[in-house]
N, C-alpha and C positions, 0 to 999 in steps of 0.2 A: 164198487167191485169190479175186479177182474178174473179172468177166469186163466189158470195157466195148465195146459196140458202136457206132461213128459212122459217121454219113457225112459225109462231105465230099469236095471238090472239087481235083483236080490242076489247076496252074495251066498256061499256055502255056509255061512255064522246065521244066515237067517233075518239080517237084517238090512235094510232098506235105507240107505243116506240119501238124502236129499239135500243138494245144494241150490237155493232159488233167488236168480236178481232180481231184487222190487226198486221202485223207483221211490219207496219211502225209508226214511229216518227217523231213530227218536220216537217211534209208535205204535202204539198195542195194535195189532193185528187179530183177528178171527180166521183161522184156517180151519178146512176140511179138505179130508184126506180120501180119497176113494179107490180102493184097491181094484183095479181089472185085468183079470190076466191076459195076455195074448195070445189069441190065435190063432193056429196054422195059417189058416190063408192071409191072415194079416200080418205075420211076419213074409211071406212069400211076396206081399207086395211096399215091403219096407223097403227104400231106396236103400242099395248096397252103394259100395264105391264110394265112402266118405261122403254120404251124402248126394250124391248124384242121382235125377231119379234114372230109375230104369228105362234104357236105350234112347240116352239122352244122346252121347257123340254121333252114335248112329241117326237119329232124326236130324241133327245139327249140322253135319260134317256138311259140308259144302254150301253152308245157308251163305254165304258174302261173296260167291263166284261170282255174281255180277256186278261187285261193289268191291272191287280190290284194295286192300290197304296198300298205301305207298305212301313208301317213308325216302323223304327229300333228305337233303344235305343240313338243313336247318337240326339243329340240336345233337349231331353227330360231333362227338369229339375226339380229338385225334389224340390228346395226351392228357389224360385223368389225373396223372400228377398234379395240375393246376388245381384241381379241385378237392382234393385233401382236405379233411378235416382237423383242425388243431384243436 
């Protein structure tokens, strides 16, 4: 048994469309659907901005200042024409 939790929006037509990827093919499944409206407080805690948690960038900005990323000449390509896909 596997539990999958999704948040979805019902359109103006009142129909909920669900596309649920599963790791099963050519099998019969028993499916239970529980509808639970999202409250205003849950909506406020929902990550905004493509799924990033609230204040993610503010809290992680500068976290690598003591471990800087070093880019050396290895892997630098002067002429990208040499790597054209044919």
